[in-house]
MILUMRO-111063 format. One record per residue: y negated, z negated, x negated of N, C-alpha, C, O in turn; residue in three letters. Coordinates in steps of 0.02 Angstrom, whole numbers. Atoms other than C-alpha are relative to their C-alpha. Layout:
<nodes>
((Y; Z; X); (Y; Z; X); (Y; Z; X); (Y; Z; X); ALA)
...
</nodes>
This chain:
<nodes>
((51; 16; 49); (180; 522; 124); (-59; -34; 33); (-86; -8; 81); UNK)
((55; 37; -29); (47; 394; 162); (-65; 26; -27); (-72; 32; -88); UNK)
((65; -24; 21); (-130; 460; 157); (-51; -56; 8); (-58; -83; 63); UNK)
((47; 55; -3); (-262; 332; 115); (-55; 9; -50); (-44; 38; -103); UNK)
((56; -5; 47); (-433; 320; 33); (5; -55; -52); (49; -98; -49); UNK)
((4; 52; 51); (-479; 214; -117); (-29; -62; 32); (-89; -65; 45); UNK)
((23; 62; -31); (-489; 40; -43); (0; -58; -49); (4; -116; -30); UNK)
((-3; 52; 51); (-490; -53; -208); (-59; -47; 4); (-55; -104; -20); UNK)
((59; 42; -4); (-663; -119; -170); (-2; -43; 63); (-46; -85; 71); UNK)
((-2; 37; -63); (-615; -189; 1); (31; -69; -12); (85; -74; -40); UNK)
((-28; 67; 9); (-591; -378; 1); (62; -10; 43); (64; 11; 100); UNK)
((-61; 14; -37); (-417; -435; 53); (5; -75; 12); (-12; -114; -32); UNK)
((-8; 71; -14); (-380; -601; 138); (46; -33; -51); (99; -7; -67); UNK)
((-41; 36; 49); (-313; -727; 13); (-1; -74; 16); (-50; -100; 43); UNK)
((-6; 71; -13); (-254; -906; 25); (-37; -40; -54); (-25; -28; -113); UNK)
((35; 41; 50); (-370; -1033; -60); (48; -39; -44); (33; -54; -102); UNK)
((-48; 39; 39); (-215; -1127; -115); (45; 45; -43); (87; 20; -80); UNK)
((-40; -46; 40); (-140; -970; -193); (69; 13; 26); (112; 37; -11); UNK)
((-66; -10; -30); (8; -963; -74); (3; 69; 32); (-24; 79; 86); UNK)
((-4; -69; -26); (48; -778; -49); (43; 5; 62); (39; 54; 99); UNK)
((-44; -1; -58); (177; -824; 84); (-30; -39; 59); (5; -53; 107); UNK)
((33; 37; -53); (51; -917; 192); (3; 40; 65); (-23; 96; 66); UNK)
((-7; -37; -63); (90; -866; 374); (-67; 22; 28); (-73; 77; 55); UNK)
((66; -18; -27); (-94; -867; 421); (-29; 59; -37); (-57; 104; -5); UNK)
((26; -56; 39); (-143; -751; 279); (38; 63; 15); (9; 117; 19); UNK)
((-41; -59; -17); (2; -635; 318); (-22; 29; 67); (-27; 90; 75); UNK)
((22; -23; -66); (-54; -627; 499); (-69; 33; -4); (-80; 84; 29); UNK)
((67; -29; 8); (-235; -593; 448); (5; 70; -32); (-31; 116; -12); UNK)
((-9; -65; 32); (-177; -450; 336); (28; 51; 50); (8; 109; 49); UNK)
((-29; -45; -50); (-74; -376; 478); (-53; 21; 51); (-56; 79; 72); UNK)
((53; -15; -47); (-222; -388; 597); (-51; 48; -31); (-77; 93; 3); UNK)
((47; -45; 35); (-333; -304; 467); (27; 71; -1); (-11; 119; 7); UNK)
((-31; -65; 0); (-209; -161; 455); (-1; 32; 69); (-15; 92; 76); UNK)
((0; -26; -69); (-197; -143; 644); (-69; 23; 21); (-76; 70; 60); UNK)
((68; -16; -19); (-386; -138; 659); (-22; 69; -23); (-70; 97; 3); UNK)
((19; -65; 26); (-392; 25; 560); (54; 53; 11); (51; 107; -19); UNK)
((-55; -46; -11); (-232; 109; 623); (8; 18; 73); (1; -24; 117); UNK)
((-14; -23; -68); (-195; 213; 777); (71; -19; 19); (118; -4; -18); UNK)
((-65; 26; -19); (-51; 134; 871); (53; 52; 11); (111; 41; -5); UNK)
((-49; -52; -16); (33; 296; 925); (22; 39; -61); (82; 44; -75); UNK)
((-15; -46; 55); (23; 407; 772); (9; -35; -67); (36; -6; -114); UNK)
((-2; 39; 62); (12; 270; 638); (-46; 28; -54); (-44; 6; -111); UNK)
((52; -22; 46); (-129; 368; 557); (-59; -48; 5); (-59; -93; 47); UNK)
((60; 40; -6); (-297; 288; 524); (-37; 19; 64); (-28; 74; 90); UNK)
((38; -12; -61); (-413; 273; 674); (-72; 21; -15); (-91; 27; -73); UNK)
((68; -25; 9); (-591; 330; 703); (-44; -50; -38); (-87; -30; -77); UNK)
((40; 51; 35); (-665; 166; 642); (10; 5; -75); (-39; 4; -113); UNK)
((-14; -6; 71); (-579; 183; 475); (-26; 67; -27); (-52; 70; -83); UNK)
((24; -65; 20); (-623; 368; 467); (-74; -1; -18); (-94; 26; -69); UNK)
((71; 2; 13); (-809; 333; 478); (-17; -38; -64); (-61; -18; -102); UNK)
((10; 38; 62); (-801; 203; 341); (20; 41; -61); (-16; 43; -112); UNK)
((-26; -39; 56); (-698; 317; 229); (-45; 60; -14); (-56; 78; -72); UNK)
((43; -59; 9); (-811; 468; 258); (-65; -20; -35); (-87; 14; -81); UNK)
((61; 23; 33); (-967; 369; 211); (13; -14; -74); (-29; 1; -116); UNK)
((-18; 16; 69); (-878; 312; 53); (6; 64; -41); (-18; 68; -97); UNK)
((-10; -63; 37); (-828; 490; 3); (-65; 39; -8); (-76; 71; -59); UNK)
((65; -34; 6); (-1002; 560; 39); (-42; -33; -53); (-78; 1; -90); UNK)
((36; 36; 54); (-1076; 426; -72); (29; 19; -68); (-8; 27; -116); UNK)
((-32; -19; 63); (-948; 471; -206); (-23; 71; -20); (-33; 84; -80); UNK)
((24; -67; 15); (-1003; 654; -192); (-69; -2; -32); (-82; 35; -79); UNK)
((67; 5; 27); (-1182; 604; -226); (1; -27; -72); (-42; -10; -112); UNK)
((-4; 28; 68); (-1128; 507; -381); (35; 47; -49); (14; 53; -107); UNK)
((-43; -38; 46); (-998; 626; -452); (-11; 75; 2); (14; 112; -41); UNK)
((12; -72; -10); (-1059; 797; -390); (63; 36; 25); (61; 97; 34); UNK)
((-60; -32; -27); (-881; 829; -326); (-5; 6; 75); (-21; -43; 109); UNK)
((7; -10; -72); (-880; 904; -150); (52; -39; 40); (105; -55; 16); UNK)
((-46; 30; -48); (-799; 822; 1); (7; 46; 59); (-43; 63; 91); UNK)
((-10; -44; -58); (-722; 933; 134); (26; -41; 59); (61; -91; 50); UNK)
((-19; 34; -62); (-695; 879; 314); (30; 51; 48); (2; 104; 59); UNK)
((-37; -44; -45); (-571; 956; 435); (9; -33; 68); (31; -90; 73); UNK)
((-14; 22; -69); (-566; 937; 625); (56; 43; 27); (54; 104; 22); UNK)
((-58; -35; -28); (-401; 983; 708); (8; -19; 73); (15; -78; 89); UNK)
((-5; 13; -72); (-390; 1000; 897); (58; 40; 29); (58; 102; 25); UNK)
((-57; -35; -30); (-226; 1040; 986); (-23; 44; 57); (-64; 24; 98); UNK)
((19; -48; -51); (-242; 1193; 1097); (35; -15; 66); (94; -32; 68); UNK)
((-28; 5; -68); (-217; 1181; 1286); (41; -64; 10); (94; -62; 40); UNK)
((-38; 62; -2); (-163; 1000; 1271); (8; -26; 71); (59; -56; 88); UNK)
((-5; 22; -70); (-200; 961; 1454); (57; 36; 35); (92; 7; 77); UNK)
((-54; -38; -31); (-80; 1099; 1503); (68; -29; -21); (115; -30; 19); UNK)
((-62; 32; 24); (55; 1015; 1396); (15; -62; 41); (71; -71; 64); UNK)
((-9; 61; -39); (28; 850; 1485); (18; 15; 73); (62; -17; 102); UNK)
((-12; -17; -70); (24; 931; 1657); (69; 32; 11); (101; 18; 61); UNK)
((-62; -37; -9); (176; 1041; 1630); (62; -38; -23); (115; -34; 8); UNK)
((-59; 34; 30); (289; 931; 1523); (-3; -76; 6); (47; -110; -6); UNK)
((6; 72; -6); (222; 756; 1554); (-35; -32; -59); (-38; -3; -114); UNK)
((39; 33; 52); (121; 632; 1454); (43; -22; -60); (19; -26; -116); UNK)
((-43; 18; 56); (271; 578; 1350); (9; 59; -47); (11; 49; -108); UNK)
((-4; -59; 42); (288; 756; 1288); (-65; 9; -39); (-65; 28; -97); UNK)
((64; -3; 34); (103; 752; 1248); (-3; -48; -58); (-29; -32; -111); UNK)
((-2; 50; 54); (128; 594; 1147); (44; 24; -58); (26; 14; -116); UNK)
((-44; -26; 52); (272; 676; 1053); (-35; 55; -41); (-25; 61; -101); UNK)
((38; -52; 34); (158; 822; 1012); (-51; -31; -49); (-60; -5; -104); UNK)
((48; 34; 43); (27; 703; 941); (35; -29; -61); (10; -24; -117); UNK)
((-38; 30; 55); (157; 613; 836); (25; 55; -47); (27; 46; -108); UNK)
((-24; -57; 39); (226; 781; 778); (-55; 25; -47); (-42; 36; -106); UNK)
((56; -22; 42); (55; 835; 714); (-16; -52; -53); (-29; -35; -111); UNK)
((14; 54; 48); (27; 666; 631); (50; 2; -57); (31; -5; -115); UNK)
((-52; -3; 51); (192; 681; 539); (-10; 60; -46); (-1; 56; -106); UNK)
((13; -60; 39); (150; 857; 484); (-57; -12; -50); (-53; 10; -107); UNK)
((55; 15; 45); (-14; 795; 411); (23; -46; -57); (5; -35; -115); UNK)
((-24; 46; 51); (71; 652; 320); (43; 34; -52); (42; 15; -111); UNK)
((-46; -33; 45); (198; 769; 243); (-32; 55; -42); (-3; 77; -92); UNK)
((29; -58; 32); (77; 904; 188); (-69; -11; -30); (-105; 37; -44); UNK)
((64; 16; 32); (-75; 814; 118); (12; -39; -63); (66; -67; -74); UNK)
((-5; 40; 61); (-109; 732; -49); (-9; -73; 17); (-32; -91; 71); UNK)
((6; 72; -11); (-106; 544; -68); (-73; -22; 8); (-87; -70; 44); UNK)
((70; 21; -4); (-295; 536; -88); (-35; 25; 63); (-90; 3; 78); UNK)
((30; -25; -62); (-329; 631; 75); (5; -53; 55); (49; -95; 54); UNK)
((3; 50; -53); (-373; 531; 230); (9; 34; 68); (-37; 68; 92); UNK)
((-14; -29; -65); (-292; 586; 393); (-8; -53; 54); (18; -108; 47); UNK)
((15; 48; -52); (-352; 502; 552); (6; 32; 69); (-3; 93; 76); UNK)
((5; -22; -69); (-335; 516; 739); (-70; -16; 24); (-91; -74; 26); UNK)
((71; 9; -19); (-513; 544; 799); (-6; -23; 72); (-52; -60; 90); UNK)
((1; 18; -71); (-474; 526; 984); (35; 54; 40); (27; 113; 26); UNK)
((-35; -49; -41); (-366; 609; 1116); (45; 43; -42); (88; 18; -79); UNK)
((-41; -47; 38); (-289; 766; 1042); (-36; 26; -62); (-17; 77; -90); UNK)
((40; -23; 57); (-417; 780; 902); (13; -45; -61); (13; -106; -56); UNK)
((-13; 35; 63); (-380; 733; 721); (-51; 22; -52); (-80; 77; -47); UNK)
((45; -17; 55); (-487; 730; 565); (35; -14; -66); (76; -59; -72); UNK)
((-27; 10; 67); (-443; 746; 382); (-57; 4; -50); (-95; 53; -51); UNK)
((49; -1; 54); (-556; 700; 236); (37; 23; -63); (89; -4; -80); UNK)
((-29; -28; 61); (-518; 801; 79); (-47; -14; -59); (-92; 26; -73); UNK)
((44; 17; 56); (-601; 714; -70); (7; 50; -58); (61; 75; -71); UNK)
((-2; -44; 59); (-648; 821; -220); (24; 70; 15); (53; 103; -29); UNK)
((-26; -65; -21); (-609; 980; -124); (-57; 45; 24); (-94; 27; 70); UNK)
((51; -47; -20); (-724; 1130; -111); (23; 40; 61); (81; 35; 82); UNK)
((-16; -37; -61); (-730; 1246; 39); (52; 54; -12); (92; 69; 32); UNK)
((-50; -51; 18); (-628; 1379; -50); (71; -28; 9); (113; 3; 42); UNK)
((-66; 30; -5); (-479; 1262; -65); (12; -30; 69); (67; -27; 95); UNK)
((-7; 29; -66); (-513; 1174; 99); (22; 51; 52); (62; 35; 96); UNK)
((-20; -53; -46); (-497; 1338; 193); (74; 17; -8); (109; 29; 41); UNK)
((-70; -13; 14); (-330; 1368; 109); (44; -54; 32); (95; -39; 63); UNK)
((-37; 56; -27); (-269; 1195; 160); (2; 3; 76); (55; -6; 107); UNK)
((4; -3; -73); (-329; 1215; 340); (45; 56; 27); (79; 46; 77); UNK)
((-40; -57; -24); (-245; 1385; 359); (74; -16; -8); (115; 2; 35); UNK)
((-70; 17; 11); (-83; 1319; 286); (25; -50; 52); (81; -43; 77); UNK)
((-18; 48; -52); (-81; 1172; 407); (6; 34; 68); (52; 19; 106); UNK)
((-2; -36; -63); (-119; 1287; 553); (65; 39; 7); (98; 38; 59); UNK)
((-61; -40; -2); (27; 1400; 508); (62; -45; 7); (107; -29; 45); UNK)
((-57; 46; -4); (147; 1254; 483); (8; -27; 71); (64; -33; 96); UNK)
((-4; 26; -68); (104; 1183; 654); (26; 53; 48); (69; 40; 89); UNK)
((-21; -54; -45); (125; 1351; 741); (74; 18; -9); (106; 42; 37); UNK)
((-69; -19; 15); (294; 1375; 657); (50; -58; 7); (110; -50; -5); UNK)
((-46; 58; -7); (365; 1201; 692); (-7; -30; 70); (-48; -75; 80); UNK)
((5; 24; -69); (392; 1170; 878); (21; -74; 6); (58; -100; -35); UNK)
((-19; 70; -15); (407; 995; 951); (67; 1; 36); (77; 40; 83); UNK)
((-67; 1; -30); (586; 953; 996); (0; -45; 62); (-7; -106; 58); UNK)
((-5; 36; -63); (597; 905; 1180); (71; 6; 27); (108; 51; 7); UNK)
((-67; -4; -31); (754; 871; 1282); (9; 65; 38); (65; 91; 45); UNK)
((-3; -62; -39); (711; 1024; 1385); (-4; 62; -43); (3; 118; -18); UNK)
((5; -57; 45); (692; 1133; 1232); (-61; -5; -46); (-99; -53; -39); UNK)
((57; 2; 47); (566; 1173; 1094); (-67; 12; 35); (-73; 55; 77); UNK)
((68; -8; -26); (382; 1153; 1135); (-44; 27; -56); (-55; -7; -106); UNK)
((42; -31; 50); (272; 1271; 1037); (-74; -19; 11); (-101; -10; 66); UNK)
((69; 20; -5); (98; 1205; 1002); (-40; 30; -58); (-13; 45; -111); UNK)
((45; -26; 52); (-52; 1269; 904); (-62; -44; -1); (-72; -87; 42); UNK)
((62; 39; 5); (-218; 1199; 849); (-58; 45; -23); (-48; 94; -59); UNK)
((61; -31; 24); (-396; 1257; 824); (-31; -47; -52); (-36; -107; -41); UNK)
((23; 41; 56); (-470; 1198; 659); (-69; 21; -23); (-84; 81; -29); UNK)
((65; -12; 30); (-646; 1182; 594); (-4; -38; -66); (18; -96; -69); UNK)
((5; 34; 65); (-682; 1141; 412); (-67; 17; -33); (-89; 74; -32); UNK)
((62; -10; 36); (-842; 1117; 314); (-2; -47; -59); (41; -91; -66); UNK)
((3; 37; 63); (-896; 1041; 149); (-68; -33; -9); (-120; -4; 4); UNK)
((61; 36; 19); (-1023; 910; 98); (-7; 4; -75); (38; -16; -112); UNK)
((13; -9; 71); (-1100; 948; -71); (-56; -46; -23); (-94; -73; 17); UNK)
((51; 44; 28); (-1213; 851; -187); (-70; 21; 21); (-114; -21; 28); UNK)
((66; -26; -19); (-1359; 962; -136); (-16; -10; 74); (-73; 2; 95); UNK)
((11; 9; -72); (-1337; 922; 50); (-36; -65; 14); (-31; -114; -23); UNK)
((37; 61; -20); (-1447; 796; 140); (24; -27; 67); (-8; -71; 95); UNK)
((-26; 22; -64); (-1341; 773; 296); (18; -75; -1); (40; -102; -52); UNK)
((-29; 66; -10); (-1303; 601; 362); (73; 10; 19); (95; 66; 31); UNK)
((-70; -5; -19); (-1121; 562; 402); (6; 29; 71); (49; 70; 84); UNK)
((-2; -24; -69); (-1156; 593; 587); (-16; 75; 4); (15; 111; 43); UNK)
((17; -72; 1); (-1235; 762; 550); (57; 41; -28); (72; 96; -4); UNK)
((-57; -35; 30); (-1089; 812; 440); (58; 5; 50); (90; 57; 56); UNK)
((-52; 0; -52); (-967; 762; 578); (-17; 51; 54); (26; 89; 76); UNK)
((21; -43; -56); (-1068; 856; 710); (7; 74; -18); (31; 114; 22); UNK)
((-4; -72; 18); (-1078; 1020; 613); (72; 23; -11); (88; 81; -1); UNK)
((-70; -19; 9); (-893; 1016; 571); (35; 4; 68); (74; 50; 80); UNK)
((-30; 0; -66); (-842; 972; 749); (-20; 63; 39); (20; 90; 78); UNK)
((24; -60; -35); (-947; 1118; 813); (43; 61; -19); (51; 107; 22); UNK)
((-41; -56; 22); (-837; 1236; 712); (65; 5; 40); (93; 59; 49); UNK)
((-61; 0; -41); (-687; 1183; 818); (-13; 39; 65); (29; 77; 87); UNK)
((17; -36; -61); (-776; 1247; 974); (-4; 75; -13); (14; 115; 31); UNK)
((3; -71; 18); (-806; 1412; 884); (71; 27; -6); (84; 85; 12); UNK)
((-69; -22; 6); (-620; 1420; 845); (32; 9; 69); (71; 55; 80); UNK)
((-25; -6; -69); (-579; 1390; 1029); (-27; 65; 31); (11; 102; 63); UNK)
((30; -59; -30); (-701; 1527; 1080); (27; 64; -31); (26; 117; 1); UNK)
((-27; -58; 34); (-623; 1645; 953); (72; 16; 20); (101; 64; -4); UNK)
((-67; -13; -25); (-455; 1633; 1042); (51; -54; -15); (110; -45; 0); UNK)
((-44; 56; 18); (-382; 1468; 978); (49; 20; -56); (53; 78; -76); UNK)
((-50; -9; 53); (-247; 1447; 844); (-31; 37; -60); (-3; 85; -85); UNK)
((32; -31; 58); (-369; 1492; 705); (-43; -52; -36); (-54; -107; -11); UNK)
((42; 44; 40); (-478; 1415; 570); (-70; 31; -5); (-77; 90; -20); UNK)
((70; -21; 9); (-668; 1427; 570); (-31; -47; -51); (-26; -108; -45); UNK)
((28; 41; 54); (-760; 1367; 415); (-76; 6; -3); (-106; 50; 28); UNK)
((72; -1; 10); (-938; 1329; 366); (-21; 55; -48); (20; 96; -69); UNK)
((27; -51; 44); (-1050; 1435; 258); (17; -17; -72); (5; -73; -96); UNK)
((-18; 10; 70); (-986; 1457; 81); (-62; 2; -44); (-103; 48; -39); UNK)
((55; 2; 48); (-1110; 1407; -53); (25; 33; -65); (61; 2; -104); UNK)
((-26; -39; 56); (-1079; 1541; -184); (-18; -34; -66); (23; -34; -113); UNK)
((20; 33; 62); (-1175; 1444; -316); (47; -57; -18); (65; -66; -76); UNK)
((-44; 57; 12); (-1064; 1292; -295); (71; 24; -14); (103; 0; -60); UNK)
((-69; -22; 7); (-900; 1385; -275); (12; 35; -67); (66; 29; -96); UNK)
((-10; -34; 63); (-929; 1492; -429); (-7; -49; -59); (16; -34; -114); UNK)
((5; 51; 53); (-972; 1335; -528); (68; -32; -15); (80; -55; -70); UNK)
((-68; 27; 9); (-793; 1277; -501); (43; 55; -31); (49; 109; -2); UNK)
((-38; -51; 36); (-682; 1369; -624); (63; 20; 37); (87; -15; 82); UNK)
((-61; -25; -31); (-532; 1472; -575); (58; -48; -14); (100; -59; 30); UNK)
((-52; 48; 17); (-421; 1346; -665); (-2; -61; 45); (49; -87; 66); UNK)
((7; 58; -43); (-492; 1203; -563); (23; 16; 71); (56; -25; 103); UNK)
((-21; -20; -67); (-466; 1298; -401); (76; 6; 4); (107; -14; 53); UNK)
((-72; -8; 1); (-288; 1340; -450); (34; -69; -1); (86; -79; 31); UNK)
((-29; 67; 4); (-254; 1157; -492); (-2; -34; 68); (46; -68; 88); UNK)
((6; 29; -66); (-318; 1102; -322); (51; 31; 47); (85; -5; 85); UNK)
((-48; -34; -44); (-214; 1233; -232); (71; -22; -16); (112; -32; 29); UNK)
((-67; 20; 19); (-60; 1184; -332); (15; -70; 24); (73; -86; 41); UNK)
((-10; 69; -23); (-86; 1001; -283); (24; 0; 72); (66; -41; 92); UNK)
((-20; -5; -70); (-70; 1052; -101); (66; 36; 7); (108; 17; 48); UNK)
((-64; -38; -4); (70; 1177; -130); (60; -44; -18); (114; -34; 8); UNK)
((-56; 42; 23); (174; 1043; -216); (31; -39; 57); (88; -59; 52); UNK)
((-28; 36; -57); (195; 957; -48); (53; 41; 36); (96; 13; 70); UNK)
((-51; -43; -32); (295; 1107; 13); (69; -14; -28); (119; -9; 8); UNK)
((-64; 12; 31); (431; 1064; -111); (31; -66; 24); (92; -76; 19); UNK)
((-25; 64; -23); (445; 889; -37); (19; 3; 74); (56; -40; 98); UNK)
((-14; -3; -71); (452; 947; 145); (67; 33; 14); (87; 39; 72); UNK)
</nodes>
């Protein structure tokens, strides 16, 4: 499943003569795609992540719908590289990327942030549901080892998740920083766990039980496809 933000407002290269098969335009489109994609995992890269996050935070201010942000950091990744080799490390990164693609909604934005760290933007998702999604992803990763020629490689991740609400005044950098800090708390808590931000009871109770159930069902439905 491809995860991508709403890019309907982004201009696309077009041929002045109206030739959709123009080799130059095709090449420009390919270069545009490469500029926002991580070569190894085929997820979006950090550059695209920052643009998409700014867009979703702006949408939150307009629509009052929260935006949740998840940081995922593979545990003891240096040990994997040292013990099994860098190719095994690459396979672990690709494994996590595939897991994200298979278990997120189409509107979610999964990106490789750098090294062994990944980020996921969850538009229209409150912290209640975001915590559920993060925990489900953590469990799936822990239960699905990477297949190596030498045998299964079991990997886990520490996850931090927080939510940007209409009442927040954070900049994108501040939102990133406070969410990333939660990953360090997850590492300090023993790794392979989820640490979340502070729940805003006023906001969470404003979202009805039916709305929360609908959000959870949207994520659960991916289990039937995996």
